[in-house]
Residue frames relative to the residue before (quaternion, step in Angstrom):
aa qw qx qy qz dx dy dz
M 1.0000 0.0000 0.0000 0.0000 0.00 0.00 0.00
T 0.3212 -0.7333 0.5639 0.2027 3.58 -0.91 0.84
P 0.6229 -0.5277 0.4101 0.4068 3.52 -1.16 0.25
F 0.6410 0.4952 -0.3529 0.4683 3.66 1.06 -0.48
I 0.6320 0.4821 -0.3368 0.5047 3.62 0.96 -0.66
A 0.6286 0.5349 -0.3407 0.4503 3.66 0.95 -0.94
E 0.6785 0.4577 -0.3337 0.4676 3.75 0.79 -0.81
I 0.5876 0.5583 -0.3704 0.4536 3.59 1.00 -0.65
I 0.7490 0.4149 -0.2372 0.4589 3.56 0.61 -1.12
G 0.6725 0.4820 -0.3187 0.4624 3.56 0.85 -0.81
T 0.6575 0.4853 -0.3255 0.4757 3.69 0.95 -0.65
A 0.6171 0.5346 -0.3197 0.4808 3.63 1.06 -0.80
L 0.6974 0.4276 -0.3335 0.4686 3.59 0.78 -0.80
L 0.5827 0.5811 -0.3596 0.4398 3.65 1.13 -0.57
I 0.7119 0.4061 -0.2367 0.5219 3.53 0.92 -0.90
L 0.6236 0.5304 -0.3898 0.4218 3.62 0.79 -0.57
L 0.7184 0.4088 -0.2451 0.5067 3.63 0.97 -0.83
G 0.6786 0.4919 -0.3121 0.4474 3.52 1.00 -0.62
G 0.6787 0.4632 -0.2682 0.5029 3.47 1.01 -0.85
G 0.5989 0.6174 -0.3044 0.4093 3.38 1.22 -0.70
V 0.6907 0.4878 -0.2872 0.4500 3.47 1.00 -0.90
V 0.5915 0.5678 -0.3333 0.4654 3.44 1.24 -0.78
A 0.6691 0.4736 -0.3203 0.4748 3.66 1.00 -0.93
N 0.6155 0.5755 -0.3213 0.4321 3.63 1.09 -0.67
V 0.7345 0.4257 -0.2368 0.4724 3.47 1.08 -0.78
V 0.7956 0.3707 -0.1744 0.4462 3.61 0.85 -0.89
L 0.6564 0.5198 -0.3361 0.4312 3.61 1.07 -0.46
E 0.6062 -0.6011 0.4055 0.3268 3.45 -1.12 0.76
K 0.8787 0.1535 -0.1115 0.4379 3.60 -1.30 0.57
T 0.4348 0.6223 -0.5319 0.3751 3.54 1.00 0.73
K 0.6647 -0.5309 0.3711 0.3723 3.59 -1.33 0.30
S 0.7512 0.3493 -0.1808 0.5301 3.56 1.22 -0.59
N 0.2719 0.8139 -0.4965 0.1310 3.60 1.07 0.20
D 0.8429 0.0696 -0.0920 0.5256 3.54 -0.99 0.92
H 0.3851 0.7113 -0.5085 0.2952 3.74 0.83 0.85
G 0.5798 -0.7087 0.2992 0.2684 3.63 1.33 0.37
W 0.8000 -0.3824 0.2709 0.3747 3.34 -1.64 0.05
M 0.6440 0.5336 -0.3755 0.3994 3.65 0.87 -0.81
V 0.6437 0.5215 -0.3300 0.4525 3.54 1.00 -0.89
I 0.6661 0.4828 -0.3340 0.4601 3.57 0.88 -0.89
T 0.6908 0.5028 -0.2981 0.4256 3.67 0.62 -0.91
T 0.6696 0.5004 -0.3085 0.4540 3.54 1.06 -0.88
A 0.6780 0.4942 -0.3046 0.4509 3.52 0.93 -0.84
W 0.6130 0.5210 -0.3841 0.4530 3.61 1.11 -0.63
G 0.6325 0.5292 -0.3397 0.4522 3.55 0.84 -0.83
L 0.6769 0.4518 -0.3042 0.4951 3.65 0.91 -0.79
A 0.5618 0.5849 -0.3880 0.4380 3.63 1.08 -0.52
V 0.6391 0.5236 -0.2932 0.4810 3.45 1.03 -1.00
F 0.6446 0.5165 -0.3485 0.4430 3.61 0.85 -0.81
V 0.6482 0.5055 -0.3291 0.4647 3.60 0.88 -0.90
G 0.6990 0.4869 -0.3111 0.4213 3.57 0.72 -0.99
V 0.6752 0.4841 -0.3086 0.4631 3.56 1.03 -0.74
V 0.5983 0.5825 -0.3528 0.4222 3.60 1.04 -0.73
V 0.6954 0.4791 -0.2337 0.4819 3.48 1.02 -1.11
A 0.8132 0.3340 -0.1937 0.4353 3.64 0.69 -1.00
G 0.5307 0.7171 -0.3777 0.2479 3.46 1.18 -0.65
P 0.6827 0.5057 -0.3129 0.4246 3.59 0.89 -0.80
Y 0.7312 0.4297 -0.1990 0.4910 3.64 1.30 -0.57
S 0.8435 0.1773 -0.0711 0.5020 3.53 0.87 -0.69
G 0.4522 -0.6097 0.4553 0.4653 3.60 1.37 -0.46
A 0.3534 -0.7731 0.4832 0.2096 3.69 1.12 0.10
H 0.0853 0.7641 -0.6247 0.1363 3.49 0.40 1.24
L 0.0396 -0.8685 0.4940 0.0016 3.72 0.87 -0.68
N 0.7558 0.2966 -0.1184 0.5716 3.49 1.32 0.19
P 0.4390 -0.7290 0.4345 0.2952 3.67 -0.42 1.19
A 0.6459 0.5416 -0.3279 0.4265 3.59 1.03 -0.73
V 0.5866 0.5298 -0.3553 0.4989 3.61 1.18 -0.48
S 0.6864 0.5018 -0.2749 0.4489 3.61 0.82 -1.02
I 0.6684 0.4558 -0.2939 0.5091 3.59 1.04 -0.81
G 0.6600 0.5030 -0.3514 0.4335 3.58 0.77 -0.71
L 0.6369 0.5115 -0.3173 0.4818 3.60 0.99 -0.69
A 0.6406 0.5305 -0.3198 0.4538 3.47 1.03 -0.73
V 0.6400 0.5254 -0.3013 0.4727 3.51 1.07 -0.99
A 0.6581 0.5019 -0.2742 0.4897 3.62 1.21 -0.75
G 0.4904 -0.6627 0.4535 0.3386 3.54 1.09 -0.11
K 0.5873 0.5946 -0.3637 0.4113 3.72 1.22 0.27
F 0.7462 0.2544 -0.1963 0.5830 3.55 1.26 0.25
D 0.4735 -0.6800 0.4789 0.2899 3.62 -0.91 0.80
W 0.4910 -0.6804 0.4802 0.2559 3.47 -0.83 1.26
A 0.6062 0.5736 -0.3693 0.4089 3.71 1.02 -0.54
L 0.6791 0.4766 -0.2917 0.4759 3.53 1.15 -0.57
V 0.5104 0.6909 -0.4292 0.2791 3.64 1.04 -0.38
P 0.6403 0.5418 -0.3190 0.4411 3.65 0.87 -0.84
E 0.6768 0.4761 -0.3011 0.4739 3.52 0.98 -0.94
Y 0.6554 0.5125 -0.3168 0.4555 3.62 0.95 -0.75
V 0.6748 0.4811 -0.2988 0.4733 3.58 0.96 -0.92
L 0.6405 0.4948 -0.3621 0.4625 3.59 0.89 -0.60
A 0.6236 0.5351 -0.3303 0.4645 3.59 0.94 -0.78
Q 0.7093 0.4545 -0.3122 0.4391 3.49 0.76 -0.97
F 0.5805 0.5456 -0.3665 0.4807 3.77 1.12 -0.57
I 0.6614 0.4969 -0.3319 0.4533 3.59 0.84 -0.96
G 0.6588 0.5118 -0.3210 0.4482 3.58 0.90 -0.92
A 0.6753 0.5383 -0.2844 0.4164 3.53 0.85 -0.95
M 0.6347 0.5102 -0.2935 0.5007 3.47 1.15 -0.88
L 0.6562 0.5359 -0.2884 0.4461 3.56 0.92 -0.94
G 0.6652 0.4958 -0.3026 0.4692 3.57 0.92 -0.95
A 0.6881 0.4923 -0.3052 0.4369 3.57 0.88 -0.93
F 0.6288 0.5025 -0.3498 0.4794 3.62 1.02 -0.71
I 0.6506 0.5372 -0.3366 0.4182 3.62 0.93 -0.61
V 0.5896 0.5510 -0.3270 0.4917 3.50 1.27 -0.82
W 0.6733 0.5276 -0.3060 0.4179 3.57 0.89 -0.87
V 0.6172 0.5212 -0.3286 0.4894 3.55 1.12 -0.91
M 0.7051 0.4832 -0.2972 0.4255 3.62 0.76 -1.03
Y 0.7871 0.3054 -0.1772 0.5058 3.55 0.83 -0.71
K 0.1671 0.8528 -0.4753 0.1374 3.51 1.20 0.41
D 0.6879 0.4893 -0.2614 0.4681 3.48 0.87 -1.10
H 0.6936 0.4808 -0.2705 0.4632 3.57 0.98 -0.83
F 0.5572 0.5673 -0.3626 0.4860 3.60 1.32 -0.43
D 0.6824 0.4647 -0.2980 0.4791 3.51 0.94 -0.99
A 0.6389 0.5324 -0.3183 0.4551 3.68 1.14 -0.61
T 0.7058 0.4219 -0.2721 0.4998 3.62 1.11 -0.42
K 0.3619 -0.7981 0.4634 0.1313 3.50 -0.77 1.20
D 0.6673 0.5383 -0.2867 0.4274 3.58 1.20 -0.90
G 0.3594 -0.7545 0.5028 0.2210 3.64 -0.42 1.18
E 0.6196 0.5428 -0.3526 0.4440 3.80 0.81 -0.59
T 0.5917 0.5502 -0.3407 0.4808 3.60 1.24 -0.73
K 0.6770 0.4990 -0.2506 0.4795 3.47 0.93 -1.09
R 0.6445 0.5080 -0.3284 0.4676 3.64 0.88 -0.64
A 0.6306 0.5597 -0.3592 0.4000 3.60 0.94 -0.83
I 0.5806 0.5863 -0.3742 0.4233 3.59 1.14 -0.34
F 0.7026 0.4328 -0.2226 0.5192 3.61 1.21 -0.61
C 0.8471 0.0267 0.0712 0.5259 3.62 0.64 -0.86
T 0.5524 -0.6206 0.4548 0.3208 3.59 -1.22 0.31
A 0.0337 -0.7510 0.6574 0.0515 3.48 -1.42 0.29
P 0.5327 -0.6647 0.4254 0.3056 3.60 -0.99 0.72
A 0.5365 -0.6233 0.4789 0.3072 3.56 -1.16 0.76
I 0.7366 0.0104 -0.0138 0.6761 3.48 1.28 -0.81
R 0.3756 -0.7599 0.4930 0.1959 3.57 -0.63 1.20
N 0.2516 0.6881 -0.6273 0.2640 3.44 -0.54 1.34
P 0.3301 -0.8001 0.4408 0.2378 3.69 0.05 1.24
L 0.6855 0.4970 -0.3325 0.4153 3.53 0.86 -0.90
S 0.7068 0.4359 -0.2773 0.4833 3.64 0.96 -0.79
N 0.5832 0.5426 -0.3694 0.4786 3.56 1.23 -0.57
I 0.7335 0.3956 -0.3025 0.4625 3.65 0.60 -0.78
F 0.5679 0.5410 -0.4058 0.4692 3.70 1.14 -0.26
S 0.6132 0.5449 -0.3439 0.4569 3.59 1.12 -0.78
E 0.6749 0.4757 -0.2953 0.4807 3.62 0.89 -0.83
I 0.5804 0.5551 -0.3423 0.4876 3.65 1.05 -0.82
V 0.7001 0.4603 -0.2896 0.4627 3.61 0.56 -1.10
G 0.6741 0.5215 -0.2937 0.4329 3.63 0.65 -1.06
T 0.7257 0.4323 -0.2517 0.4724 3.53 0.77 -0.94
F 0.5564 0.5756 -0.3609 0.4784 3.55 1.16 -0.67
V 0.6649 0.4843 -0.3112 0.4760 3.64 0.80 -0.93
L 0.6596 0.5099 -0.3307 0.4422 3.62 0.85 -0.96
V 0.7494 0.3869 -0.2601 0.4702 3.63 0.65 -0.98
F 0.6752 0.4549 -0.3777 0.4409 3.67 0.64 -0.56
V 0.6604 0.4537 -0.3361 0.4951 3.61 0.84 -0.57
V 0.6393 0.5069 -0.3712 0.4433 3.60 0.84 -0.66
L 0.6042 0.5537 -0.3441 0.4582 3.63 1.13 -0.63
Y 0.6424 0.5004 -0.2994 0.4973 3.48 1.07 -0.74
F 0.6574 0.5031 -0.3606 0.4298 3.60 0.79 -0.83
T 0.7973 0.3195 -0.1516 0.4890 3.58 0.99 -0.79
N 0.4143 -0.7128 0.4584 0.3317 3.49 1.27 0.23
A 0.6550 -0.5727 0.3079 0.3851 3.53 0.97 0.95
S 0.5691 0.5917 -0.3714 0.4337 3.59 1.23 0.78
L 0.3852 0.7038 -0.5192 0.2943 3.49 1.05 0.55
T 0.4755 0.6995 -0.3860 0.3683 3.60 0.78 1.00
D 0.7045 0.3530 -0.2791 0.5489 3.57 1.13 -0.06
T 0.7469 -0.4424 0.3192 0.3801 3.48 -1.34 -0.42
Q 0.4600 0.6835 -0.4245 0.3756 3.45 1.29 0.52
A 0.4576 -0.6421 0.5126 0.3400 3.67 -0.82 0.65
P 0.6554 -0.5269 0.3763 0.3890 3.58 -1.12 0.56
I 0.8700 0.0781 -0.0829 0.4797 3.59 -1.05 0.96
G 0.4687 -0.7442 0.4017 0.2552 3.51 1.36 0.28
L 0.5396 0.6121 -0.3944 0.4227 3.62 1.26 0.64
G 0.5599 -0.6038 0.4267 0.3740 3.52 1.10 0.35
S 0.8330 -0.1291 0.1129 0.5261 3.55 -0.94 -0.94
L 0.6297 0.5629 -0.3321 0.4199 3.51 1.05 -0.80
G 0.5991 0.6112 -0.3310 0.3973 3.55 1.24 -0.65
A 0.6317 0.5243 -0.3220 0.4717 3.56 1.27 -0.54
L 0.5087 0.6760 -0.4172 0.3320 3.78 1.14 -0.33
P 0.6506 0.5187 -0.3320 0.4444 3.66 0.91 -0.76
V 0.6574 0.4923 -0.3299 0.4654 3.49 1.03 -0.83
A 0.6626 0.5069 -0.3427 0.4319 3.64 0.91 -0.77
F 0.6090 0.5453 -0.3236 0.4765 3.53 1.22 -0.69
L 0.6333 0.5282 -0.3144 0.4702 3.56 1.02 -0.74
V 0.7019 0.4464 -0.2931 0.4714 3.56 0.74 -0.92
W 0.5874 0.5421 -0.3440 0.4927 3.62 1.16 -0.62
A 0.6573 0.5200 -0.2942 0.4594 3.65 0.93 -0.84
I 0.6184 0.5386 -0.2979 0.4886 3.56 1.05 -0.87
G 0.6893 0.5061 -0.2843 0.4335 3.45 0.78 -0.94
L 0.6760 0.4836 -0.2817 0.4794 3.52 0.89 -1.00
S 0.8003 0.3905 -0.1864 0.4152 3.58 0.78 -0.99
L 0.8020 0.2660 -0.0680 0.5305 3.45 1.05 -0.93
G 0.6299 0.6101 -0.3721 0.3041 3.68 1.14 -0.37
G 0.5248 0.6801 -0.4332 0.2726 3.65 1.09 -0.21
T 0.6277 0.5771 -0.3495 0.3883 3.61 1.08 -0.31
T 0.8223 0.1026 -0.0167 0.5595 3.55 0.75 -1.07
G 0.5544 -0.6064 0.4076 0.3985 3.58 1.09 -0.21
Y 0.3603 -0.8079 0.3959 0.2464 3.51 1.58 0.42
A 0.0088 0.7827 -0.6222 0.0100 3.68 0.31 1.13
I 0.0081 0.8437 -0.5368 0.0041 3.67 0.88 -0.76
N 0.7654 0.2659 -0.1598 0.5638 3.58 1.19 0.50
P 0.3791 -0.7603 0.4717 0.2361 3.51 -0.32 1.26
A 0.7137 0.4436 -0.3399 0.4223 3.62 0.71 -0.70
R 0.5640 0.5961 -0.3824 0.4246 3.50 1.12 -0.62
D 0.7569 0.4010 -0.2146 0.4694 3.58 0.91 -0.80
L 0.7326 0.4247 -0.2595 0.4643 3.60 0.72 -1.27
G 0.6130 0.5725 -0.3643 0.4047 3.69 0.82 -0.79
P 0.7495 0.3655 -0.2366 0.4987 3.64 0.58 -1.07
R 0.5818 0.5660 -0.4084 0.4176 3.60 1.14 -0.37
I 0.6193 0.5169 -0.3028 0.5075 3.62 1.25 -0.70
I 0.6218 0.5129 -0.3456 0.4806 3.61 1.04 -0.61
H 0.6326 0.5241 -0.3304 0.4646 3.53 0.97 -0.72
A 0.6534 0.5054 -0.3172 0.4659 3.53 0.91 -0.76
I 0.6930 0.4748 -0.2925 0.4569 3.62 1.06 -0.67
L 0.7052 0.5222 -0.3027 0.3721 3.56 0.76 -0.94
P 0.4721 -0.6818 0.4906 0.2674 3.62 -1.16 0.68
I 0.0652 0.8369 -0.5340 0.1003 3.53 0.61 1.18
K 0.4531 -0.6719 0.5024 0.3013 3.65 -0.76 0.82
D 0.8527 0.0796 -0.0458 0.5142 3.62 -1.12 0.63
K 0.1564 0.8184 -0.5301 0.1572 3.61 0.99 0.89
A 0.3564 -0.6857 0.5791 0.2598 3.51 -1.08 0.63
S 0.6860 -0.4375 0.3745 0.4447 3.51 -1.26 -0.22
N 0.5529 -0.6322 0.4125 0.3528 3.55 -1.15 0.41
D 0.2997 -0.7933 0.4604 0.2622 3.56 1.36 -0.36
W 0.0749 0.8514 -0.5117 0.0870 3.48 0.91 1.03
G 0.5600 0.6239 -0.3753 0.3954 3.55 1.19 -0.44
Y 0.7363 0.4014 -0.2130 0.5013 3.48 1.34 -0.58
A 0.5265 0.7217 -0.3500 0.2818 3.51 1.30 -0.47
W 0.5907 0.5727 -0.3758 0.4264 3.53 1.22 -0.43
I 0.5794 0.6270 -0.3742 0.3622 3.73 1.09 -0.55
P 0.7584 0.3548 -0.2376 0.4925 3.60 0.75 -0.96
V 0.5921 0.5216 -0.3927 0.4724 3.52 1.27 0.37
L 0.7374 0.4222 -0.2015 0.4873 3.51 0.85 -1.16
G 0.6302 0.5920 -0.3307 0.3782 3.53 1.10 -0.83
P 0.6780 0.4789 -0.2822 0.4810 3.51 0.95 -0.97
I 0.6259 0.5561 -0.3382 0.4298 3.51 0.90 -0.77
I 0.6349 0.5059 -0.2942 0.5044 3.58 1.04 -0.86
G 0.6672 0.5274 -0.2807 0.4448 3.52 0.76 -1.03
A 0.6617 0.4956 -0.2886 0.4829 3.59 0.93 -0.87
S 0.6802 0.4966 -0.2816 0.4598 3.49 0.91 -0.88
I 0.5986 0.5457 -0.3355 0.4810 3.53 0.99 -0.67
A 0.6855 0.4675 -0.2896 0.4771 3.61 0.79 -1.04
A 0.6229 0.5344 -0.3529 0.4493 3.64 0.99 -0.72
F 0.6829 0.4853 -0.2885 0.4637 3.59 0.84 -1.00
L 0.6083 0.5586 -0.3321 0.4557 3.55 1.02 -0.69
M 0.6316 0.5431 -0.2939 0.4688 3.45 0.93 -1.10
L 0.6869 0.5026 -0.2931 0.4355 3.51 0.87 -1.03
L 0.6486 0.5358 -0.3070 0.4449 3.65 1.08 -0.84
I 0.8007 0.3300 -0.1790 0.4668 3.63 0.98 -0.87
S 0.5574 0.6002 -0.3941 0.4168 3.51 1.28 0.01
């Protein structure tokens, strides 16, 4: 398995399970309808675990353009590899989102509210305020990248799984994402990953979804730019204190 393929598969699994839990909670007539935020944040954390376990030995399991860019800013990842990783992450995110739609197609059809359907693909703010919304994404991604750098001693850059513990090494990252969702996710839905938001948002725009809401392109730049800024700040701070 090449790093490119590993990032596609790992990110696809991340979005399949992450988007899948949102679909399971918010769409009509599912077994887990209206089971709430704890279910969603827990499954997103476990989705990260699954993606990291699969991709970690081959690519370092970035699964997130903000992580790849942050590591490159910190001098721990080759800038020449960033476009390849980012492309793979977007392909994986779009693939995962498409599979979620296929799997939950009957429930999409049974759900009338378009914004509810869109929420399965991408994030939206609880209170729309661009300044505070982008600050939320910056802070959430800062925590993600800064702590991941500590988990891995700034070495999530080669073909070694995080922390060198194989599958167990993915657990701290899963707990980290779970904590971010529980503590910081209520403002914007904690995209903390440009591919996680923009890739599925593009799929939402393409798919023939009944009663579809707008794609909210006016907000779409926030979960892209915010995570990149947050990751870059984390990388600069790591350079200063290391």
